[in-house]
N, C-alpha and C positions, 0 to 999 in steps of 0.2 A: 504493500500500500504506500510505503515511503517513495517508491519509484513511480508507480502508476496507481493513483488513489482509487480509481474505479475498480481495481482488482479486488477490493473488499467484497464486491458483488459476487465474485466467484465463491468465496467462502459462504456468504449469506445465502446464495442459491442452494448449495449442497446441504447446508445446515437445515434450512426450511424443509427441503424435500425429505431428508432422512428423519427429521424430527416427526413429521406427520406419517411417514412410511412406517416407522416403528410402532406408532399408536394404532394405525390401520391394520398392521400385521397381527398385533396382539388381539384386536377386537373382532377379527374375522376368521372364518374357517374355510377349508377347502382350497380350490384353485385361486381364489382371490388373494389369499395370503401370499402365494407364490408370485402373483401378478404384481403386488405391491413391492415385494422384494426385488423383482426384476426391474421395476421402474426406478427403484433406489440405486441399483447397481449400474443401470444404464446412465443415470444422471452423473454418478461419480466417475465411472470409466469414460464416459463421453467427454467430460471436462478434461480429464487427464489426456485423452487421445488428441483432443484439439490442440491443447497448449504444448504437449510434449512430443507427440508423434505425428502430427499432421504434416509438417514439412519433411520429416524423415520418410514417411510413406510416399509423399508426393515426389520427392527426389528420386526414390527408387522406381516409382511408376514412370517418371520422365526418362530414366535410363533405359527401361524396357521398351518404351515407345520409340526412343531415339535409335535403339538397335534395329527397329523395324522401319525407320525412316519417317516416323510420325512425330509431330510436335505436340507436346502436352498442353492442352488448353486450360488446365486447372492452375490458378495462380498460387503463388506462395504467400504466406502470411508473415507480416512483420510484427511478431509478438514476443514479449518477454516472458520467459518461463517463471511463474510464481515460485518463490523460494519455498522449498519443503513440500511442494504440491503432492508428490507421491506419498509422503509420510501421512499427512492428515487425510488424504483420500483413503488410504488403507485403514486408518484408525476409524474413519466414519463407516466404511464398509463392514468392519468387524462388528459394529454395533447392530446394524440391521440384520446381519446374518445370525448373530447370537440371539436376537429377539425372535427371529424366524424359527430357530432351532429350539426355542423354549428355555434357553440357558440364562436369559436376561429379561427382566420386566421392562417394558417400554417406559422411557423417562418422560414424565408429564411436565416437568419444570423446564421451560424453554431455556432459561438462563443456565441451569445446570448442564443441559445437553450441549449448549453452545460452548461452555467452559470445557467440557470433555473433548470436543473437537479442537478447540483453540487453546488448550492449556499451555501457557507460554514456555515453560522450561523445555518441553520436548516437542514443541510444535514443528520446528523446522528440520530436525534431524533425529527424531525418536528419543527413547525407545517407542515403538508402536504399541500403544497400550490396548488392553481389552476393557470393555465396559464393566465386567465383573470386578476388576481390580480397582478401577479408578472412580467410577461414578458414585459409589456409595461413600467414598471418602469426602466428597464435597458437602455431605450432610452432617458429618461428624464434627463435634465440638473439639477444637484443637487448643490446648493450653500451652503456654510457653514451657519448654523443657530444655534446660541448659545443655545436657548431654546430647540431646538430639540435634540442637542447633550447631554445637561445635563439631559434631560428627559430620553434618552436612557441609560445614565450612572447610573441614579438612579434606573431604572428598572433592570439593570444588577446587581447592588449592592444588591437589594432586592432579586433577584433570587439566588445570591450567598449565602446570609444569610439563605434562606430557605433550600438550599442544605447542606452546611457544618455545620451550627449551629443546625438546626432542624432535617433534614432527616438523616444525618450521625450519630447524637447522638442517635436517635431512633433506627437506624440500629443495634447498639450494642446489645440492648435488643432483638430485633427481631431475629437476627442471633443466639444469645445464646440460645433462647428458641426453635426456629424452627429447628435448627440443631440437637437437642436432645429433642424432645417433651415429650418422655416417662419419663424424669427425672423431669418434672415440674408439679405443681398442677394447678387446674382450674384457680385460680387467675392470675398466671403467664401467662397461655395460653390466658386469656382474655386481660391482659395488652399488651402482645406481639402482639396480633391480632389488637387491637385498635391502638397501636403504628405503626404497618405496614400500616394501613389505612392512617395515616398522613405521614409516611415515603415516601410511593410511591407518595402521592400527592405533598409533598414539593420537593421531588427529581425530579419528572417529570415536575411539573409546574415551579420549579426553573430553570430547563434547558430551558423551553419555554420562561420564562422571560428574561433569558440571551440572547437567540437567537433573540427574538423580539427586545430587547434593543440594541444589537450589530448591527442589521440591521438598526434600527432607527438612531443610531449614524452616519451611512454612508448615511442615507437619504432614506432608503427603509422601506416600511410598510408591515409587515406580519400580518396575521390574529390572533386574540385572540384564545387561545387554552383551557382556563379554565375560569369558572365563578362561583366561590364559590360552588363547587359541593356538599359539605357536608351539605349545607343548603337547599337541594332539598326536596320537599314534596312528591315525588314519584320517582320510578325507571325511568319512562319515562322522568321526568324532570332532573334526574341525568345525563342521557345520552345526554341531551341538554346542559349540563354544563361541562361534563368531556371529555377530549380529543376531543374537538369539531371538529377539522379538520378530524380526522378519522371517527367519528360518521357521519358527513355530507358526507364523501366519500362513506361509505357503504350505506347510505340512497340514494344518488343520482345515484350511479352506480350499486348497487346490489339489494337493497330493491325495488326501483321503477321499475327496469328491471324485477323483479319477479312478479310485479303486485301491489306491495305495499298493501294498504288497499282498492283498487278498485276491489276486488274480494270477493267471498263468505267467510264467517267467518272462516271456517276450513282452507281454503287456506291462508287467512290472518295470522292465527296463525302459519301455516307452514312457511310462508315467514319470520316471526319474528324469529322463532327458527333457520332457516337456516342462516340468517344474523348473529346472535349472535354466532352460532357454528363456522362459518367461521371467525368471529372476534376473537374468542378464538384461533383458529388455526393460525391466522395471528400473534398473540402474541408469539407463540412458538410451536415447534414440540414436544409436550408433552400432554399426556391425561389430566393432571391437568388443562392446559389452555382450552382444549376443554370442560371439565366439567364446568369450570368457565363461559365460554361463554354460554353454554347450560342452566346454572342456571339463568343467567340474562334473557335469552330468556323465560324461564319458568316464572320468575317473571312477565314479561310483559304480557304474555298470561294469566296467572292466574288473574292478575289485570283486564284485559278486561272481562274475563268470570264472575268474581264476582263483577263487577262494581256497578250494581244496588243494590244488597243486602248490599254491604259495605256502599253505600251512605245512605241507610235507617238506618243502624245500627249507623253510625257516626252522623246522624241527631238526632236520638232518644237519644243517649248518650251525645249529644252536643260536640262530638269530632271535628266536622267541625268548631267549634269556637276556637279550640286550635291547631293552625298549628304546635306547638312545638311537638305534639304527632306524626304527620305525618313525620316531619323531623327526629325525633328519630327512628321511625320504619324504615324509608328508610335507615338511617345510619346503623342500625343493620343488615338489609338485605345485604347492600353493603359490610359491614365489614365481614359478614359470607362468602360471595363470595370470599373475598380476601384470605381466608384460602387456597383455592385451587390454587389461583394464586401464592401464596408465597411458599407453601409446596414443599419440595424437590421431593416428589413422591406421588403417590396415597395413599399408606399405611399411610404415615405421615399425609396427609390431612384428611383421614378418622379417624385416631386416635384422632387428634385435634378436629374434628367435634363432635366426640363421647364423649370426656372427658372435653370439654371446660366448660360445665355446670354441669356435673354429680358429680364433686367433690366440688361443692359449699357448701353443708352442712358441710363437713369437714373443709373448709376454715372458715366458720362462727364459728364453734366450737373452732378453734384455736384463733380467734379474742376474743371470750368470755373468753377464758382461758389466756388472756393477752400474747399470743404468736405471736402477729401480726408482730413484727419485723422480726421473722424468715421467715414469708411468702414471704418477698421481697428479701431474700438472693438468690444469684445465678443468678441474672438477667443481670450481666455484668456491671452494673453501680452502683456507690455508692449512698448513700441516697441523697446527695446534687445534683448530676446529675439527679437522678430520679425525684426529686421535680422540678428541672429546666426544665426537659422535659415536665412535666405536665403543668408548667407555660407557656412554649412556645406554647403549643397546644392551651391553653386558650387565650393567646395573639393573636394568628393567627386568631381564630374564632371571637374575638372581633373586630379585624381589618376588617375582612370580613363583619361583621355585620354593622360596621360604613360605609364601602365602599358601601354597598348596599343602604344606606340612602343618603350619600353624597360622592362626589368625593374628596378623601383624598388628592390626588396630587394637585388639583386646590386650595384647602384650604391651603395646605402647601406653595404653591408658593406665596400666598398673604402675607405671613410673611416676614419681612425684612431679609436681608442677614445675619445679626449678629445672627439671630436665626437659619436660615437654615443651615449655614455652620457648626456650632457646632453639629447639628444633623447628618450631613454627616460624620463628624469625629467620632462621637459616634458609628454610624453604622459600620464603618470600624474597629474601635477598638473592637466592640463586635464580629465581624467576626473573627478577629485575636485571641482574648482572649477566646471566647466561641466555636470557630470552632473546629470540630473534623477532623483533617487532617490525615486520614489513607489511602489516595489514593484509595478511593472507586469510582468505575465507576458509571455513571448514570445508573439506572435500565434499562431504555429503550434503552440503547446502544446495548443490546443483541438482540433486535428485528429488 
């Protein structure tokens, strides 16, 4: 609305449609209930399709017609994509679907329903909430609680640290390399790709931490959106730990509706591929996102098809006793997928995919010839910041590992205030001193 004031009408339209659709669904029986649900879904998906996918579809339609020597008569639209449109659209859709399934009573208070759709902490980048978790909280009396408020502020500070200290520092290298991949060797492509894996994690989970923390300060509880995803032992486990609110949304409303795994094997594989292709399309109107989604779908299908022989091989080679190998393999697969997610276009993604390892012999030769310093030139960061970036990634994974064993927050709270408060001030100081303040938007704002 700050950019285009009339865009508030978009939210107003979907809110009014879904508010009344929920009431009508609850008050009617038979086919009319499904009709109201369909009207609600068409309204939400229609708005999303126009603003996010119209020009993408039109561009590909023009390419097809151009191949036949025909000019496309349909004009392109000069429209700005509303920030966070996909997030509040999916949150609104979950409401009417849950009412239709009988898992949620229709909300009669228009203000409370509007607040559910437009709850500001998570409006633009999630977590994508469900009505059962959030709506009832707006009616509960919330008293000031010191422990709850400080807990929320700590989480906000940690999220801010991940965003401006880690993610935005790594972004300098990622942007430098990915904007001109042809000018960089294999080592730089590998570094930039690994850095992007942590950039997108710290950027997105940092926002989620700040959203959850801000809501907690006010007395509201939002769902957890990440759970140490890069320590996953399989792609299936990765998607149980990454963007949990979206993964569970697709599982509950698309995957299960298609039949899930309660069908024959070929249909099961098809369902997985469809869900992940749609997930890729949800992230952006670009073939790079579609390929990224299809790639993860392929990972899962391939894992299912080869499950038994892989288990035999792992047992024979004792790999099943070394979970670190599974974690490393999963991280490599996920990181390779991020190439398509981050690349500016298909050509860049294919170039990086082809050259990310082919130049390794030349890199090794330069190392042996004592030319290793030149290998890191042109990354956008000086030697000090590059070392700091690697240190921060290692620190993050160490914290995640400790958190998996023990609750760091609970341990920290057992320390006296004369220890806790210096730590708070130190964290704030590090954010100010180490933060990269270049006014970088959160990556997921574009979705």
